[in-house]
PDB file of all heavy atoms in Angstrom:
ATOM      1  N   MET A   1      99.301  42.406 -12.348  1.00  0.00           N
ATOM      2  CA  MET A   1      99.816  41.264 -11.629  1.00  0.00           C
ATOM      3  C   MET A   1     101.341  41.362 -11.650  1.00  0.00           C
ATOM      4  O   MET A   1     101.940  41.593 -12.672  1.00  0.00           O
ATOM      5  CB  MET A   1      99.363  39.961 -12.262  1.00  0.00           C
ATOM      6  CG  MET A   1      99.871  38.793 -11.479  1.00  0.00           C
ATOM      7  SD  MET A   1      99.768  37.179 -12.240  1.00  0.00           S
ATOM      8  CE  MET A   1      98.107  36.822 -12.464  1.00  0.00           C
ATOM      9  N   THR A   2     101.948  41.141 -10.496  1.00  0.00           N
ATOM     10  CA  THR A   2     103.390  41.222 -10.374  1.00  0.00           C
ATOM     11  C   THR A   2     103.975  39.837 -10.179  1.00  0.00           C
ATOM     12  O   THR A   2     103.459  39.043  -9.395  1.00  0.00           O
ATOM     13  CB  THR A   2     103.774  42.098  -9.163  1.00  0.00           C
ATOM     14  OG1 THR A   2     103.141  43.356  -9.306  1.00  0.00           O
ATOM     15  CG2 THR A   2     105.259  42.282  -9.076  1.00  0.00           C
ATOM     16  N   ALA A   3     105.049  39.570 -10.890  1.00  0.00           N
ATOM     17  CA  ALA A   3     105.718  38.271 -10.759  1.00  0.00           C
ATOM     18  C   ALA A   3     106.583  38.261  -9.505  1.00  0.00           C
ATOM     19  O   ALA A   3     107.118  39.275  -9.097  1.00  0.00           O
ATOM     20  CB  ALA A   3     106.578  37.997 -11.981  1.00  0.00           C
ATOM     21  N   THR A   4     106.692  37.093  -8.900  1.00  0.00           N
ATOM     22  CA  THR A   4     107.542  36.924  -7.731  1.00  0.00           C
ATOM     23  C   THR A   4     108.725  36.052  -8.124  1.00  0.00           C
ATOM     24  O   THR A   4     108.557  35.043  -8.794  1.00  0.00           O
ATOM     25  CB  THR A   4     106.764  36.226  -6.594  1.00  0.00           C
ATOM     26  OG1 THR A   4     105.623  37.026  -6.294  1.00  0.00           O
ATOM     27  CG2 THR A   4     107.619  36.081  -5.365  1.00  0.00           C
ATOM     28  N   VAL A   5     109.896  36.454  -7.707  1.00  0.00           N
ATOM     29  CA  VAL A   5     111.107  35.703  -8.017  1.00  0.00           C
ATOM     30  C   VAL A   5     111.622  35.073  -6.732  1.00  0.00           C
ATOM     31  O   VAL A   5     111.728  35.728  -5.712  1.00  0.00           O
ATOM     32  CB  VAL A   5     112.190  36.618  -8.622  1.00  0.00           C
ATOM     33  CG1 VAL A   5     113.463  35.843  -8.886  1.00  0.00           C
ATOM     34  CG2 VAL A   5     111.677  37.274  -9.884  1.00  0.00           C
ATOM     35  N   ALA A   6     111.903  33.791  -6.796  1.00  0.00           N
ATOM     36  CA  ALA A   6     112.452  33.084  -5.644  1.00  0.00           C
ATOM     37  C   ALA A   6     113.888  32.692  -5.953  1.00  0.00           C
ATOM     38  O   ALA A   6     114.200  32.260  -7.062  1.00  0.00           O
ATOM     39  CB  ALA A   6     111.626  31.849  -5.330  1.00  0.00           C
ATOM     40  N   LYS A   7     114.744  32.844  -4.972  1.00  0.00           N
ATOM     41  CA  LYS A   7     116.140  32.447  -5.138  1.00  0.00           C
ATOM     42  C   LYS A   7     116.333  31.086  -4.488  1.00  0.00           C
ATOM     43  O   LYS A   7     116.008  30.903  -3.325  1.00  0.00           O
ATOM     44  CB  LYS A   7     117.070  33.462  -4.488  1.00  0.00           C
ATOM     45  CG  LYS A   7     118.528  33.136  -4.682  1.00  0.00           C
ATOM     46  CD  LYS A   7     119.410  34.190  -4.070  1.00  0.00           C
ATOM     47  CE  LYS A   7     120.860  33.811  -4.255  1.00  0.00           C
ATOM     48  NZ  LYS A   7     121.741  34.777  -3.611  1.00  0.00           N
ATOM     49  N   PHE A   8     116.820  30.138  -5.251  1.00  0.00           N
ATOM     50  CA  PHE A   8     117.061  28.793  -4.751  1.00  0.00           C
ATOM     51  C   PHE A   8     118.546  28.591  -4.563  1.00  0.00           C
ATOM     52  O   PHE A   8     119.345  28.923  -5.435  1.00  0.00           O
ATOM     53  CB  PHE A   8     116.514  27.740  -5.720  1.00  0.00           C
ATOM     54  CG  PHE A   8     115.027  27.805  -5.862  1.00  0.00           C
ATOM     55  CD1 PHE A   8     114.443  28.401  -6.963  1.00  0.00           C
ATOM     56  CD2 PHE A   8     114.204  27.264  -4.893  1.00  0.00           C
ATOM     57  CE1 PHE A   8     113.079  28.464  -7.096  1.00  0.00           C
ATOM     58  CE2 PHE A   8     112.839  27.321  -5.012  1.00  0.00           C
ATOM     59  CZ  PHE A   8     112.266  27.923  -6.113  1.00  0.00           C
ATOM     60  N   GLU A   9     118.907  28.047  -3.431  1.00  0.00           N
ATOM     61  CA  GLU A   9     120.306  27.757  -3.173  1.00  0.00           C
ATOM     62  C   GLU A   9     120.671  26.434  -3.837  1.00  0.00           C
ATOM     63  O   GLU A   9     119.894  25.497  -3.820  1.00  0.00           O
ATOM     64  CB  GLU A   9     120.558  27.632  -1.676  1.00  0.00           C
ATOM     65  CG  GLU A   9     120.342  28.917  -0.926  1.00  0.00           C
ATOM     66  CD  GLU A   9     120.604  28.744   0.552  1.00  0.00           C
ATOM     67  OE1 GLU A   9     121.337  27.811   0.936  1.00  0.00           O
ATOM     68  OE2 GLU A   9     120.067  29.536   1.312  1.00  0.00           O
ATOM     69  N   THR A  10     121.841  26.371  -4.413  1.00  0.00           N
ATOM     70  CA  THR A  10     122.324  25.113  -4.974  1.00  0.00           C
ATOM     71  C   THR A  10     123.257  24.477  -3.960  1.00  0.00           C
ATOM     72  O   THR A  10     124.011  25.160  -3.278  1.00  0.00           O
ATOM     73  CB  THR A  10     123.053  25.326  -6.311  1.00  0.00           C
ATOM     74  OG1 THR A  10     124.128  26.230  -6.102  1.00  0.00           O
ATOM     75  CG2 THR A  10     122.114  25.868  -7.377  1.00  0.00           C
ATOM     76  N   ARG A  11     123.189  23.197  -3.852  1.00  0.00           N
ATOM     77  CA  ARG A  11     124.006  22.467  -2.885  1.00  0.00           C
ATOM     78  C   ARG A  11     124.905  21.491  -3.632  1.00  0.00           C
ATOM     79  O   ARG A  11     124.521  20.364  -3.895  1.00  0.00           O
ATOM     80  CB  ARG A  11     123.113  21.731  -1.899  1.00  0.00           C
ATOM     81  CG  ARG A  11     122.231  22.672  -1.129  1.00  0.00           C
ATOM     82  CD  ARG A  11     121.344  21.903  -0.209  1.00  0.00           C
ATOM     83  NE  ARG A  11     120.298  22.793   0.254  1.00  0.00           N
ATOM     84  CZ  ARG A  11     119.266  22.408   0.957  1.00  0.00           C
ATOM     85  NH1 ARG A  11     119.122  21.146   1.271  1.00  0.00           N
ATOM     86  NH2 ARG A  11     118.359  23.261   1.339  1.00  0.00           N
ATOM     87  N   HIS A  12     126.060  21.927  -3.980  1.00  0.00           N
ATOM     88  CA  HIS A  12     127.012  21.085  -4.700  1.00  0.00           C
ATOM     89  C   HIS A  12     127.761  20.201  -3.717  1.00  0.00           C
ATOM     90  O   HIS A  12     128.074  20.607  -2.608  1.00  0.00           O
ATOM     91  CB  HIS A  12     127.988  21.942  -5.497  1.00  0.00           C
ATOM     92  CG  HIS A  12     127.324  22.774  -6.538  1.00  0.00           C
ATOM     93  ND1 HIS A  12     126.812  22.240  -7.695  1.00  0.00           N
ATOM     94  CD2 HIS A  12     127.043  24.093  -6.595  1.00  0.00           C
ATOM     95  CE1 HIS A  12     126.274  23.192  -8.421  1.00  0.00           C
ATOM     96  NE2 HIS A  12     126.388  24.333  -7.765  1.00  0.00           N
ATOM     97  N   GLY A  13     128.060  18.995  -4.133  1.00  0.00           N
ATOM     98  CA  GLY A  13     128.874  18.118  -3.316  1.00  0.00           C
ATOM     99  C   GLY A  13     128.120  17.353  -2.252  1.00  0.00           C
ATOM    100  O   GLY A  13     128.722  16.690  -1.439  1.00  0.00           O
ATOM    101  N   ARG A  14     126.817  17.422  -2.230  1.00  0.00           N
ATOM    102  CA  ARG A  14     126.056  16.675  -1.224  1.00  0.00           C
ATOM    103  C   ARG A  14     125.934  15.231  -1.657  1.00  0.00           C
ATOM    104  O   ARG A  14     125.556  14.940  -2.781  1.00  0.00           O
ATOM    105  CB  ARG A  14     124.669  17.271  -1.038  1.00  0.00           C
ATOM    106  CG  ARG A  14     124.714  18.611  -0.334  1.00  0.00           C
ATOM    107  CD  ARG A  14     123.337  19.082  -0.043  1.00  0.00           C
ATOM    108  NE  ARG A  14     122.648  18.088   0.770  1.00  0.00           N
ATOM    109  CZ  ARG A  14     121.840  18.369   1.775  1.00  0.00           C
ATOM    110  NH1 ARG A  14     121.621  19.606   2.091  1.00  0.00           N
ATOM    111  NH2 ARG A  14     121.237  17.429   2.451  1.00  0.00           N
ATOM    112  N   THR A  15     126.221  14.330  -0.756  1.00  0.00           N
ATOM    113  CA  THR A  15     126.149  12.916  -1.099  1.00  0.00           C
ATOM    114  C   THR A  15     125.109  12.168  -0.280  1.00  0.00           C
ATOM    115  O   THR A  15     124.738  11.064  -0.630  1.00  0.00           O
ATOM    116  CB  THR A  15     127.514  12.237  -0.906  1.00  0.00           C
ATOM    117  OG1 THR A  15     127.934  12.432   0.440  1.00  0.00           O
ATOM    118  CG2 THR A  15     128.556  12.817  -1.855  1.00  0.00           C
ATOM    119  N   GLU A  16     124.636  12.765   0.836  1.00  0.00           N
ATOM    120  CA  GLU A  16     123.672  12.051   1.658  1.00  0.00           C
ATOM    121  C   GLU A  16     122.291  12.072   1.009  1.00  0.00           C
ATOM    122  O   GLU A  16     121.977  12.964   0.243  1.00  0.00           O
ATOM    123  CB  GLU A  16     123.616  12.620   3.075  1.00  0.00           C
ATOM    124  CG  GLU A  16     123.051  14.022   3.166  1.00  0.00           C
ATOM    125  CD  GLU A  16     124.108  15.104   3.070  1.00  0.00           C
ATOM    126  OE1 GLU A  16     125.250  14.805   2.691  1.00  0.00           O
ATOM    127  OE2 GLU A  16     123.784  16.248   3.349  1.00  0.00           O
ATOM    128  N   LYS A  17     121.502  11.072   1.341  1.00  0.00           N
ATOM    129  CA  LYS A  17     120.152  10.989   0.796  1.00  0.00           C
ATOM    130  C   LYS A  17     119.245  11.965   1.534  1.00  0.00           C
ATOM    131  O   LYS A  17     119.384  12.171   2.733  1.00  0.00           O
ATOM    132  CB  LYS A  17     119.587   9.584   0.957  1.00  0.00           C
ATOM    133  CG  LYS A  17     120.158   8.574   0.009  1.00  0.00           C
ATOM    134  CD  LYS A  17     119.417   7.269   0.143  1.00  0.00           C
ATOM    135  CE  LYS A  17     119.871   6.289  -0.898  1.00  0.00           C
ATOM    136  NZ  LYS A  17     119.133   5.031  -0.815  1.00  0.00           N
ATOM    137  N   ALA A  18     118.301  12.523   0.811  1.00  0.00           N
ATOM    138  CA  ALA A  18     117.314  13.398   1.438  1.00  0.00           C
ATOM    139  C   ALA A  18     116.283  12.537   2.150  1.00  0.00           C
ATOM    140  O   ALA A  18     115.997  11.415   1.736  1.00  0.00           O
ATOM    141  CB  ALA A  18     116.641  14.260   0.374  1.00  0.00           C
ATOM    142  N   GLY A  19     115.717  13.045   3.218  1.00  0.00           N
ATOM    143  CA  GLY A  19     114.695  12.309   3.943  1.00  0.00           C
ATOM    144  C   GLY A  19     113.346  12.451   3.269  1.00  0.00           C
ATOM    145  O   GLY A  19     113.160  13.246   2.367  1.00  0.00           O
ATOM    146  N   GLY A  20     112.411  11.671   3.701  1.00  0.00           N
ATOM    147  CA  GLY A  20     111.061  11.764   3.175  1.00  0.00           C
ATOM    148  C   GLY A  20     110.736  10.643   2.213  1.00  0.00           C
ATOM    149  O   GLY A  20     111.569   9.799   1.906  1.00  0.00           O
ATOM    150  N   PRO A  21     109.501  10.651   1.741  1.00  0.00           N
ATOM    151  CA  PRO A  21     109.056   9.573   0.854  1.00  0.00           C
ATOM    152  C   PRO A  21     109.651   9.699  -0.543  1.00  0.00           C
ATOM    153  O   PRO A  21     110.082  10.772  -0.948  1.00  0.00           O
ATOM    154  CB  PRO A  21     107.541   9.769   0.804  1.00  0.00           C
ATOM    155  CG  PRO A  21     107.359  11.232   1.042  1.00  0.00           C
ATOM    156  CD  PRO A  21     108.460  11.622   1.998  1.00  0.00           C
ATOM    157  N   THR A  22     109.656   8.590  -1.253  1.00  0.00           N
ATOM    158  CA  THR A  22     110.079   8.622  -2.652  1.00  0.00           C
ATOM    159  C   THR A  22     108.977   9.296  -3.467  1.00  0.00           C
ATOM    160  O   THR A  22     107.848   9.466  -2.998  1.00  0.00           O
ATOM    161  CB  THR A  22     110.301   7.198  -3.193  1.00  0.00           C
ATOM    162  OG1 THR A  22     109.041   6.504  -3.150  1.00  0.00           O
ATOM    163  CG2 THR A  22     111.356   6.452  -2.405  1.00  0.00           C
ATOM    164  N   VAL A  23     109.294   9.663  -4.672  1.00  0.00           N
ATOM    165  CA  VAL A  23     108.293  10.285  -5.545  1.00  0.00           C
ATOM    166  C   VAL A  23     107.139   9.317  -5.778  1.00  0.00           C
ATOM    167  O   VAL A  23     105.970   9.690  -5.717  1.00  0.00           O
ATOM    168  CB  VAL A  23     108.929  10.729  -6.883  1.00  0.00           C
ATOM    169  CG1 VAL A  23     107.867  11.210  -7.859  1.00  0.00           C
ATOM    170  CG2 VAL A  23     109.967  11.803  -6.637  1.00  0.00           C
ATOM    171  N   ARG A  24     107.450   8.044  -6.014  1.00  0.00           N
ATOM    172  CA  ARG A  24     106.407   7.035  -6.249  1.00  0.00           C
ATOM    173  C   ARG A  24     105.493   6.904  -5.035  1.00  0.00           C
ATOM    174  O   ARG A  24     104.270   6.837  -5.169  1.00  0.00           O
ATOM    175  CB  ARG A  24     107.065   5.683  -6.555  1.00  0.00           C
ATOM    176  CG  ARG A  24     106.079   4.550  -6.796  1.00  0.00           C
ATOM    177  CD  ARG A  24     105.521   4.575  -8.197  1.00  0.00           C
ATOM    178  NE  ARG A  24     104.207   5.149  -8.219  1.00  0.00           N
ATOM    179  CZ  ARG A  24     103.579   5.547  -9.316  1.00  0.00           C
ATOM    180  NH1 ARG A  24     104.143   5.438 -10.480  1.00  0.00           N
ATOM    181  NH2 ARG A  24     102.398   6.071  -9.263  1.00  0.00           N
ATOM    182  N   ALA A  25     106.068   6.883  -3.830  1.00  0.00           N
ATOM    183  CA  ALA A  25     105.273   6.766  -2.613  1.00  0.00           C
ATOM    184  C   ALA A  25     104.394   8.001  -2.419  1.00  0.00           C
ATOM    185  O   ALA A  25     103.231   7.886  -2.012  1.00  0.00           O
ATOM    186  CB  ALA A  25     106.169   6.561  -1.398  1.00  0.00           C
ATOM    187  N   ALA A  26     104.929   9.177  -2.735  1.00  0.00           N
ATOM    188  CA  ALA A  26     104.144  10.409  -2.604  1.00  0.00           C
ATOM    189  C   ALA A  26     102.985  10.426  -3.599  1.00  0.00           C
ATOM    190  O   ALA A  26     101.864  10.823  -3.257  1.00  0.00           O
ATOM    191  CB  ALA A  26     105.040  11.620  -2.802  1.00  0.00           C
ATOM    192  N   ILE A  27     103.239   9.991  -4.822  1.00  0.00           N
ATOM    193  CA  ILE A  27     102.172   9.935  -5.835  1.00  0.00           C
ATOM    194  C   ILE A  27     101.096   8.941  -5.409  1.00  0.00           C
ATOM    195  O   ILE A  27      99.903   9.245  -5.471  1.00  0.00           O
ATOM    196  CB  ILE A  27     102.752   9.558  -7.215  1.00  0.00           C
ATOM    197  CG1 ILE A  27     103.577  10.710  -7.758  1.00  0.00           C
ATOM    198  CG2 ILE A  27     101.640   9.161  -8.193  1.00  0.00           C
ATOM    199  CD1 ILE A  27     104.373  10.374  -9.003  1.00  0.00           C
ATOM    200  N   ASP A  28     101.513   7.762  -4.960  1.00  0.00           N
ATOM    201  CA  ASP A  28     100.548   6.752  -4.524  1.00  0.00           C
ATOM    202  C   ASP A  28      99.720   7.257  -3.354  1.00  0.00           C
ATOM    203  O   ASP A  28      98.497   7.049  -3.309  1.00  0.00           O
ATOM    204  CB  ASP A  28     101.255   5.455  -4.143  1.00  0.00           C
ATOM    205  CG  ASP A  28     101.836   4.735  -5.359  1.00  0.00           C
ATOM    206  OD1 ASP A  28     101.401   5.034  -6.496  1.00  0.00           O
ATOM    207  OD2 ASP A  28     102.718   3.878  -5.159  1.00  0.00           O
ATOM    208  N   ALA A  29     100.353   7.934  -2.400  1.00  0.00           N
ATOM    209  CA  ALA A  29      99.621   8.470  -1.252  1.00  0.00           C
ATOM    210  C   ALA A  29      98.618   9.528  -1.691  1.00  0.00           C
ATOM    211  O   ALA A  29      97.480   9.567  -1.208  1.00  0.00           O
ATOM    212  CB  ALA A  29     100.597   9.048  -0.230  1.00  0.00           C
ATOM    213  N   PHE A  30      99.017  10.389  -2.633  1.00  0.00           N
ATOM    214  CA  PHE A  30      98.104  11.417  -3.128  1.00  0.00           C
ATOM    215  C   PHE A  30      96.912  10.799  -3.848  1.00  0.00           C
ATOM    216  O   PHE A  30      95.766  11.171  -3.614  1.00  0.00           O
ATOM    217  CB  PHE A  30      98.830  12.383  -4.066  1.00  0.00           C
ATOM    218  CG  PHE A  30      97.890  13.356  -4.727  1.00  0.00           C
ATOM    219  CD1 PHE A  30      97.342  14.403  -4.011  1.00  0.00           C
ATOM    220  CD2 PHE A  30      97.536  13.210  -6.060  1.00  0.00           C
ATOM    221  CE1 PHE A  30      96.453  15.290  -4.612  1.00  0.00           C
ATOM    222  CE2 PHE A  30      96.659  14.085  -6.670  1.00  0.00           C
ATOM    223  CZ  PHE A  30      96.114  15.135  -5.936  1.00  0.00           C
ATOM    224  N   LEU A  31      97.180   9.831  -4.732  1.00  0.00           N
ATOM    225  CA  LEU A  31      96.088   9.216  -5.483  1.00  0.00           C
ATOM    226  C   LEU A  31      95.154   8.411  -4.582  1.00  0.00           C
ATOM    227  O   LEU A  31      93.997   8.196  -4.933  1.00  0.00           O
ATOM    228  CB  LEU A  31      96.650   8.320  -6.591  1.00  0.00           C
ATOM    229  CG  LEU A  31      97.388   9.059  -7.714  1.00  0.00           C
ATOM    230  CD1 LEU A  31      97.992   8.061  -8.680  1.00  0.00           C
ATOM    231  CD2 LEU A  31      96.483  10.045  -8.419  1.00  0.00           C
ATOM    232  N   ASP A  32      95.642   7.992  -3.416  1.00  0.00           N
ATOM    233  CA  ASP A  32      94.826   7.233  -2.472  1.00  0.00           C
ATOM    234  C   ASP A  32      94.109   8.136  -1.465  1.00  0.00           C
ATOM    235  O   ASP A  32      93.330   7.663  -0.651  1.00  0.00           O
ATOM    236  CB  ASP A  32      95.705   6.227  -1.725  1.00  0.00           C
ATOM    237  CG  ASP A  32      94.901   5.133  -1.069  1.00  0.00           C
ATOM    238  OD1 ASP A  32      93.889   4.694  -1.656  1.00  0.00           O
ATOM    239  OD2 ASP A  32      95.281   4.721   0.050  1.00  0.00           O
ATOM    240  N   SER A  33      94.355   9.434  -1.523  1.00  0.00           N
ATOM    241  CA  SER A  33      93.766  10.367  -0.560  1.00  0.00           C
ATOM    242  C   SER A  33      92.293  10.624  -0.875  1.00  0.00           C
ATOM    243  O   SER A  33      91.856  10.511  -2.023  1.00  0.00           O
ATOM    244  CB  SER A  33      94.532  11.688  -0.573  1.00  0.00           C
ATOM    245  OG  SER A  33      94.264  12.401  -1.769  1.00  0.00           O
ATOM    246  N   PRO A  34      91.515  10.978   0.146  1.00  0.00           N
ATOM    247  CA  PRO A  34      90.096  11.290  -0.082  1.00  0.00           C
ATOM    248  C   PRO A  34      89.902  12.461  -1.045  1.00  0.00           C
ATOM    249  O   PRO A  34      88.931  12.493  -1.798  1.00  0.00           O
ATOM    250  CB  PRO A  34      89.579  11.660   1.311  1.00  0.00           C
ATOM    251  CG  PRO A  34      90.534  11.034   2.262  1.00  0.00           C
ATOM    252  CD  PRO A  34      91.866  11.003   1.559  1.00  0.00           C
ATOM    253  N   LYS A  35      90.829  13.418  -1.030  1.00  0.00           N
ATOM    254  CA  LYS A  35      90.707  14.569  -1.926  1.00  0.00           C
ATOM    255  C   LYS A  35      90.736  14.135  -3.388  1.00  0.00           C
ATOM    256  O   LYS A  35      89.952  14.599  -4.207  1.00  0.00           O
ATOM    257  CB  LYS A  35      91.829  15.564  -1.639  1.00  0.00           C
ATOM    258  CG  LYS A  35      91.720  16.836  -2.422  1.00  0.00           C
ATOM    259  CD  LYS A  35      92.768  17.835  -1.989  1.00  0.00           C
ATOM    260  CE  LYS A  35      92.574  19.149  -2.712  1.00  0.00           C
ATOM    261  NZ  LYS A  35      93.503  20.167  -2.248  1.00  0.00           N
ATOM    262  N   ALA A  36      91.648  13.239  -3.738  1.00  0.00           N
ATOM    263  CA  ALA A  36      91.754  12.772  -5.123  1.00  0.00           C
ATOM    264  C   ALA A  36      90.640  11.792  -5.451  1.00  0.00           C
ATOM    265  O   ALA A  36      90.104  11.795  -6.561  1.00  0.00           O
ATOM    266  CB  ALA A  36      93.104  12.131  -5.372  1.00  0.00           C
ATOM    267  N   LYS A  37      90.291  10.927  -4.498  1.00  0.00           N
ATOM    268  CA  LYS A  37      89.253   9.919  -4.747  1.00  0.00           C
ATOM    269  C   LYS A  37      87.855  10.493  -4.710  1.00  0.00           C
ATOM    270  O   LYS A  37      86.911   9.849  -5.159  1.00  0.00           O
ATOM    271  CB  LYS A  37      89.363   8.796  -3.713  1.00  0.00           C
ATOM    272  CG  LYS A  37      90.518   7.870  -3.976  1.00  0.00           C
ATOM    273  CD  LYS A  37      90.456   6.699  -3.039  1.00  0.00           C
ATOM    274  CE  LYS A  37      91.410   5.624  -3.476  1.00  0.00           C
ATOM    275  NZ  LYS A  37      91.317   4.436  -2.654  1.00  0.00           N
ATOM    276  N   GLY A  38      87.693  11.702  -4.189  1.00  0.00           N
ATOM    277  CA  GLY A  38      86.373  12.312  -4.050  1.00  0.00           C
ATOM    278  C   GLY A  38      85.689  12.623  -5.371  1.00  0.00           C
ATOM    279  O   GLY A  38      84.472  12.707  -5.436  1.00  0.00           O
ATOM    280  N   ASN A  39      86.455  12.797  -6.410  1.00  0.00           N
ATOM    281  CA  ASN A  39      85.897  13.125  -7.719  1.00  0.00           C
ATOM    282  C   ASN A  39      86.520  12.194  -8.749  1.00  0.00           C
ATOM    283  O   ASN A  39      87.723  12.252  -8.990  1.00  0.00           O
ATOM    284  CB  ASN A  39      86.204  14.585  -8.060  1.00  0.00           C
ATOM    285  CG  ASN A  39      85.602  15.022  -9.377  1.00  0.00           C
ATOM    286  OD1 ASN A  39      85.443  14.227 -10.293  1.00  0.00           O
ATOM    287  ND2 ASN A  39      85.281  16.291  -9.472  1.00  0.00           N
ATOM    288  N   PRO A  40      85.725  11.331  -9.377  1.00  0.00           N
ATOM    289  CA  PRO A  40      86.301  10.373 -10.335  1.00  0.00           C
ATOM    290  C   PRO A  40      87.015  11.045 -11.508  1.00  0.00           C
ATOM    291  O   PRO A  40      87.990  10.502 -12.029  1.00  0.00           O
ATOM    292  CB  PRO A  40      85.105   9.552 -10.802  1.00  0.00           C
ATOM    293  CG  PRO A  40      83.890  10.243 -10.323  1.00  0.00           C
ATOM    294  CD  PRO A  40      84.293  11.191  -9.240  1.00  0.00           C
ATOM    295  N   ASN A  41      86.558  12.220 -11.903  1.00  0.00           N
ATOM    296  CA  ASN A  41      87.228  12.917 -13.011  1.00  0.00           C
ATOM    297  C   ASN A  41      88.607  13.400 -12.587  1.00  0.00           C
ATOM    298  O   ASN A  41      89.569  13.310 -13.349  1.00  0.00           O
ATOM    299  CB  ASN A  41      86.392  14.104 -13.489  1.00  0.00           C
ATOM    300  CG  ASN A  41      85.095  13.641 -14.104  1.00  0.00           C
ATOM    301  OD1 ASN A  41      85.047  12.619 -14.775  1.00  0.00           O
ATOM    302  ND2 ASN A  41      84.025  14.371 -13.852  1.00  0.00           N
ATOM    303  N   THR A  42      88.717  13.915 -11.370  1.00  0.00           N
ATOM    304  CA  THR A  42      90.008  14.362 -10.850  1.00  0.00           C
ATOM    305  C   THR A  42      90.949  13.177 -10.716  1.00  0.00           C
ATOM    306  O   THR A  42      92.109  13.252 -11.126  1.00  0.00           O
ATOM    307  CB  THR A  42      89.829  15.053  -9.482  1.00  0.00           C
ATOM    308  OG1 THR A  42      88.983  16.191  -9.651  1.00  0.00           O
ATOM    309  CG2 THR A  42      91.153  15.482  -8.892  1.00  0.00           C
ATOM    310  N   LEU A  43      90.475  12.091 -10.150  1.00  0.00           N
ATOM    311  CA  LEU A  43      91.299  10.899  -9.972  1.00  0.00           C
ATOM    312  C   LEU A  43      91.795  10.380 -11.317  1.00  0.00           C
ATOM    313  O   LEU A  43      92.983  10.084 -11.476  1.00  0.00           O
ATOM    314  CB  LEU A  43      90.530   9.809  -9.236  1.00  0.00           C
ATOM    315  CG  LEU A  43      91.307   8.533  -8.944  1.00  0.00           C
ATOM    316  CD1 LEU A  43      92.523   8.831  -8.069  1.00  0.00           C
ATOM    317  CD2 LEU A  43      90.410   7.514  -8.276  1.00  0.00           C
ATOM    318  N   ARG A  44      90.933  10.327 -12.307  1.00  0.00           N
ATOM    319  CA  ARG A  44      91.319   9.835 -13.632  1.00  0.00           C
ATOM    320  C   ARG A  44      92.364  10.757 -14.265  1.00  0.00           C
ATOM    321  O   ARG A  44      93.369  10.297 -14.820  1.00  0.00           O
ATOM    322  CB  ARG A  44      90.096   9.730 -14.535  1.00  0.00           C
ATOM    323  CG  ARG A  44      90.407   9.161 -15.910  1.00  0.00           C
ATOM    324  CD  ARG A  44      89.181   8.981 -16.790  1.00  0.00           C
ATOM    325  NE  ARG A  44      88.500  10.250 -17.019  1.00  0.00           N
ATOM    326  CZ  ARG A  44      87.263  10.537 -16.580  1.00  0.00           C
ATOM    327  NH1 ARG A  44      86.575   9.640 -15.904  1.00  0.00           N
ATOM    328  NH2 ARG A  44      86.706  11.688 -16.829  1.00  0.00           N
ATOM    329  N   ALA A  45      92.165  12.064 -14.157  1.00  0.00           N
ATOM    330  CA  ALA A  45      93.101  13.013 -14.754  1.00  0.00           C
ATOM    331  C   ALA A  45      94.482  12.926 -14.101  1.00  0.00           C
ATOM    332  O   ALA A  45      95.493  12.855 -14.798  1.00  0.00           O
ATOM    333  CB  ALA A  45      92.557  14.435 -14.636  1.00  0.00           C
ATOM    334  N   TYR A  46      94.515  12.928 -12.771  1.00  0.00           N
ATOM    335  CA  TYR A  46      95.799  12.846 -12.087  1.00  0.00           C
ATOM    336  C   TYR A  46      96.473  11.503 -12.298  1.00  0.00           C
ATOM    337  O   TYR A  46      97.675  11.428 -12.455  1.00  0.00           O
ATOM    338  CB  TYR A  46      95.636  13.117 -10.580  1.00  0.00           C
ATOM    339  CG  TYR A  46      95.608  14.585 -10.240  1.00  0.00           C
ATOM    340  CD1 TYR A  46      94.429  15.200  -9.835  1.00  0.00           C
ATOM    341  CD2 TYR A  46      96.766  15.344 -10.311  1.00  0.00           C
ATOM    342  CE1 TYR A  46      94.413  16.553  -9.518  1.00  0.00           C
ATOM    343  CE2 TYR A  46      96.756  16.692  -9.989  1.00  0.00           C
ATOM    344  CZ  TYR A  46      95.569  17.287  -9.591  1.00  0.00           C
ATOM    345  OH  TYR A  46      95.562  18.610  -9.271  1.00  0.00           O
ATOM    346  N   THR A  47      95.700  10.419 -12.296  1.00  0.00           N
ATOM    347  CA  THR A  47      96.279   9.104 -12.508  1.00  0.00           C
ATOM    348  C   THR A  47      96.945   9.032 -13.873  1.00  0.00           C
ATOM    349  O   THR A  47      98.047   8.498 -14.011  1.00  0.00           O
ATOM    350  CB  THR A  47      95.198   8.008 -12.370  1.00  0.00           C
ATOM    351  OG1 THR A  47      94.646   8.072 -11.062  1.00  0.00           O
ATOM    352  CG2 THR A  47      95.777   6.639 -12.599  1.00  0.00           C
ATOM    353  N   GLY A  48      96.300   9.564 -14.880  1.00  0.00           N
ATOM    354  CA  GLY A  48      96.863   9.546 -16.227  1.00  0.00           C
ATOM    355  C   GLY A  48      98.157  10.321 -16.345  1.00  0.00           C
ATOM    356  O   GLY A  48      99.091   9.898 -17.029  1.00  0.00           O
ATOM    357  N   VAL A  49      98.256  11.422 -15.654  1.00  0.00           N
ATOM    358  CA  VAL A  49      99.457  12.259 -15.730  1.00  0.00           C
ATOM    359  C   VAL A  49     100.560  11.710 -14.839  1.00  0.00           C
ATOM    360  O   VAL A  49     101.710  11.632 -15.244  1.00  0.00           O
ATOM    361  CB  VAL A  49      99.123  13.714 -15.326  1.00  0.00           C
ATOM    362  CG1 VAL A  49     100.388  14.539 -15.178  1.00  0.00           C
ATOM    363  CG2 VAL A  49      98.202  14.330 -16.351  1.00  0.00           C
ATOM    364  N   LEU A  50     100.230  11.334 -13.609  1.00  0.00           N
ATOM    365  CA  LEU A  50     101.248  10.929 -12.648  1.00  0.00           C
ATOM    366  C   LEU A  50     101.756   9.506 -12.852  1.00  0.00           C
ATOM    367  O   LEU A  50     102.843   9.177 -12.409  1.00  0.00           O
ATOM    368  CB  LEU A  50     100.709  11.081 -11.223  1.00  0.00           C
ATOM    369  CG  LEU A  50     100.388  12.522 -10.819  1.00  0.00           C
ATOM    370  CD1 LEU A  50      99.737  12.529  -9.448  1.00  0.00           C
ATOM    371  CD2 LEU A  50     101.627  13.382 -10.830  1.00  0.00           C
ATOM    372  N   ALA A  51     100.999   8.669 -13.524  1.00  0.00           N
ATOM    373  CA  ALA A  51     101.416   7.292 -13.732  1.00  0.00           C
ATOM    374  C   ALA A  51     102.440   7.150 -14.851  1.00  0.00           C
ATOM    375  O   ALA A  51     103.087   6.130 -14.969  1.00  0.00           O
ATOM    376  CB  ALA A  51     100.210   6.409 -14.014  1.00  0.00           C
ATOM    377  N   ALA A  52     102.581   8.184 -15.646  1.00  0.00           N
ATOM    378  CA  ALA A  52     103.504   8.110 -16.792  1.00  0.00           C
ATOM    379  C   ALA A  52     104.943   8.044 -16.404  1.00  0.00           C
ATOM    380  O   ALA A  52     105.407   8.225 -15.380  1.00  0.00           O
ATOM    381  CB  ALA A  52     103.291   9.324 -17.699  1.00  0.00           C
TER     382      ALA A  52
END
């Protein structure tokens, strides 16, 4: 197995807000999705980790 290295650009001096949902909104949307709700064990596990 070979590791892959990704280069991330750093953006210093940026003051504008990034677009998109907040982390809380993204977590809530994921936990409310059919994929997460389809299995009670999955929903319980993710809820416990993401709610912290």
